[in-house]
N, C-alpha and C positions, 0 to 999 in steps of 0.2 A: 561750737560745732554740737550737731544735734547726736543726742544720746544714742538711739541706734545706732548711727554710723561710727560711733566710739564703742560700740559694744561689738559690731560687726569687725571693725579692725582688729579689736584685741583678740578675737576669735582667729583670725587669719595670722596675725602677728604671733599668738603662743603657738599655733600649729606650725609654723615656720621654725620657730625657736625649738621645740621639740624634735622637729625633723633633723634640723642640723645637730642637735645634741646627739641623737642616736646614730647619727652618720660619723659623729667623732669617736663615739664609745667602738663603733666597728673599726674604725681607723684614725686613731689619735693622732696622725700626723697632720690629719685636713686643719688650716689654720682657722683663726678667728681673727676676720677683719671688721675693724670698725669704723665708721666715718663719723669724726667729733668734731662739733662747733664749739668756738668759745667768743662771748659777744659782751661780757660782765661790766667791761669798762671802756677803755679806748684802744683796744686792740681787735679787730676782727680777723680770726682765723679759723682756720679747718686743717683737718690733719687726717691721715689714713695710718691707722696702727693696727698691726697684727700681734696677736697673741700678748697685749700688753705690754710690750718692751720694744718690737721692732718698729721702727717709724718707716713707713713706706713713702711718706710724704708729709711736709708741714709747710703751710703758707700763713704767714703772718703779714696783716695789712696795718701798718702802724699809723697814728693819728696824732704822733708827738708834735709834728710840726705846726697842725691846726688849733693846738691848747697851748702851744708853748707862749704865744702872744698874750694870753690870759693870765699866763702863771700857775694854771691848774687846770683839770679836766672840767669842760663844760658839758653839763648832762644833755642837752638838746642837740648840740655839735656834735657829740659822740653817737647819738642816736641815728641821726641824719646820716653821717658817715657809714654806719653799719647796714643802714638800707641800701647806700650806693653800692657797697663794696660786698656784701656776703654773698650774692649769688656767683659772683666771679671768682671769689676766693673759695668756694666750695669746689666750683667746675676745675679751678687749678689744681687744688688738691687731689682729685681723681684722677686728672690728667697725668699730675706727676707720678702717681702711684701705678700709672696704667691700668687703672680701673674703671668698671663703671658701676652706677649706683646698684644696681640688681648684683653686684658681685660681693657687696658688704651682707654681714650677718647682721648688724644692726648699726643704729643711729643714736650717737650719744651729744647732749647738750649742756652746756651750764644753764641750770634755771635759777640757781641762787648761790651766794646772795650776790648784789651787784647795783648798778644804776637800773632801774625797773625799766626805764624805755630801751635800753642796750640791749637787756635780757632779752625783752618781749620779741627782739628782732631775731635773736637767735633761736630761741624755743620756738618761734612760728616757722620758720625756715625748716627746723628739725622736725617737727610735727608733719609738715606739710610733704616733705620728701619721704618719711616713715608711711604715711597715708598712700601716698602715690604707689610706693613700693613695696607695700605691705610688710616691711622691716620693723622688727621689735625695736624700741623707742625706749631710750635710758636717760632721764633726768639726772645730771651729776652736780652735786656739792662743789662750789669753786674752791674751797679749801681741801677738799678731798683731792682735785685736780693738783693742786700744789703738793699735796703730800705724795701722790704717786708719781710726779716727775721723777723722783729717785729711781723710780723701777725701770725708768727707759735706760738709764746709765750704771745702775748698781742694783744689788740684790736686796729685796726689800721683803724681810722675814719677820712678822709680829711674834712677840711682842716687842715693842720699843717706844720710846718717848719722842715725840715729834716737835719743834719748835718752827711754827709757821709765822713769818715776819714779811708783811707787806705792807702796800701803802694805805690799807683799811684793815688791816687786821694783824692782831699780835697774839698768837695762842700756844699755849703748851696742852698737848694732848697725850693720854696713855692710850696707845693702839693696842689692843689685846688681841686681834684678829682682822682680817680683809673685813673692811666695812664695819666694826666694832671697835669704837672709842669712847673715852670718856674725858671730857674737858677738865683739865687741871687748873688751868688759869687762863685769864684773858684780859684786854686791855680796858681799863676803866674811863678813859677819855681818849686821847688822840693815840692811834697806833704808831711804830716806831717809825713806818715809811712816812706816815702824814707828817710826822714830826720832822723828818728829812726835808720834805716838800717846805713845809713853812719857813724852816730856818733858811733854806736855801734861798726861797724869796727874800726874806730879810737880808739878808747878805748880798744880794743882788747878783745871785749865781745863775737863776733861771730856773727851769723846769726841762726835765723831771730832776728832784733834787739829791737823790741818792747817789747816783753819778757824779753829780756835781761837788757835793759835799766832799765825797771821797777822793776826788781829784785834789780839790784846794787843800785836803788836810795833809796830802802828803808833803807839802811844801811848809805846815805848822807845827807847833811845839803842843802835844797834846795835855802838858802838864801846864800850859800857860794861864787857864782859867780852871779853878777847882769845882767846878759845876757840881752839884748835888746829885747823887744816886738815889733815885726814888725806889725804895724797897718796899715800901708800904708797911702795913702791920707785921710783926714779926711771923715767920715762916709763911708769907702770904707767896702764891705762885700768879698772883694777877700783877698787871703792869700799869704804870702811869706816867707818861712822857709830856703831859701838858704843862707840868712845873718846870722841867728842862726847857722847854720851848719858852717859856715865859723868862727864866732866868737869860736865856741868850738875847731876847727881846730886851730886857733891862740893861745888859751890857752894852748893846749898841747905843740905846738911848743916852747913857751916861758919856759914850765917847762923843756922840754927837752934838751933847749939850756943852761938853767941854772942847768942843770942835777941834777934838784930836783925830787923827787917822784911825779907821777901824782896821785892826788887826785882823782880817779876814781869814787867812790860812790858820791862825792859831785859834779862833773861835772855831772854826769848823774842825779842826783837829780834836780841841778840846771836848766839844758837844760830842762828835763820832766816839770818842771813847767814853763818857759817860753811857751812852747808849748800848755800846758793846759791852761794857763792865754789868749792866743790868740785865740782858740777855742770857750771858754767858751765866752770871750767878743765877739765875734762876733756873735755867736747863739743868745745870748740875744738881740744884736743890730737887728738882723733879726727879732726876735720874737716882739719888740718894732714896727719896721717899718710895718709888716704886721698887726700887731693888734690882734696877734693870741696865744693862749694859750696852746698849743701842741707842744712840741719839741721831735722828732725822732732823735736818733742817732744810727748810722750802720756804718758798717766798720770794718777792724781788730783791730785797734786804738781805736773802741768803747769796745773794750775788756780791755782797761787800766784802773785798778783801780783807780788812782788818777785823772783821767778825770770824770770817773763815779760819784766817789764821791763828786767831785766839783760840778758838774753839778747837783747832786741831792740836795745837800744845797742850791744853787742858786736858782733852780727852786721851793724848797720848800718856799723860802723866798719870791719869786714873785709870787706865785699862780698858777705855769705852771705845766702842766702834763708832765711829762717825761717819754718817753716809750724807753726802753733798751734791746735787744735781748739778750736772753741767750749767754752766753760765746761761747759755740760751734757753735752758729749761725754769731757769728761775722766774723770768718775767712770763705776762700772760702768754699762753700759747694753748693749742688745741691739741698737741700730743698728750699733754699732762691729763686733759680730760678722757683722751681715748684709752690712757692706761689705766686711770679708776673705772671707767666703763668696763673694762676686762672683767674686773673682778665682779662688779655686779652683775654682768651677763652669765658669769660662770655659775654663780648663786640663783639665777633665774630671777633677779629682782625686777622684773619689766616695771616701765612706767606705762599709764595710761594717757589717751590724748587730752584728758582732763587736766593734767598737770599743766600748771601755768607758772610764769615767773614770779619770784617771791624775793624782794628788796633784801629784808633780813632773815637770816636763818641759822641757828647755831649748828655747828657741824655735828653734835653729838645728838641733833634731834632730826638728822637725814636718815 
């Protein structure tokens, strides 16, 4: 995009933002409606969010069936599906909200991290719409979206510790204010959700792995296999799940070599418990270290009932407020992107059209 076009757009979008802000100063009841777009992986999503917590519409086009036969997400397949679906999904989100594009105060989109081809589809669509309507444009970090998913269903007041657990990320954050956070720990290899997917595939349970493992574990004994808990060095808040995954594969190999029936439910239950133990231990350690008494969990794995129940029990004993998003907000969606964008908008942190998709970006660098 030509530099002069980008500069002209920023002038117009900034003027629109200032006019809207001044109007709300005169009348605080005026809403902030944001069209949000999410396409970082295998969900094409759009939503209209009011004031960061009211969902006027949320549309998600899932690609799970397209990827199931491969046992995981294929980037090229995901990108093609985003191209095919994104215009229709955006149109449906606006229609369900009873809004037109010009009714929006801003357009927000996930720009990092994620599958680069998938991200490009969403970013290109969002920038095109912003340019056409002279609307402020907001690039949102995918993990910030997961974090602010809880704002849709609960109160989210910093400071707090956040545990974000998804297919590609396992992060512990110290959130000091809206848009201000310090990363306390992260995964050094496989993320928890990634480990769930790989173990599920090895057990023949299919994709996505999280729900499949959870369902199988209901019939199993979590004490059947004493899988090691990888806590790393003393006091570390980082995570490592590759060793646990390898331990499960070793158990499977031993059973197959001995021509013994594989106890799928017991392995699933034991594996799930090992993951939950580590996540809970690290989260509570982070709370102790920061001296905070609020824990927010987010991401796809936050939908896991064993994790939610364990954290609820531990937090009640320790006097910690646990904030958990509704189940539908745990997996990728655009409502969470709109929730995060609201706080960005309130702070006047607008993005330029020079912003591009980024495959890897630490949340504390956003």
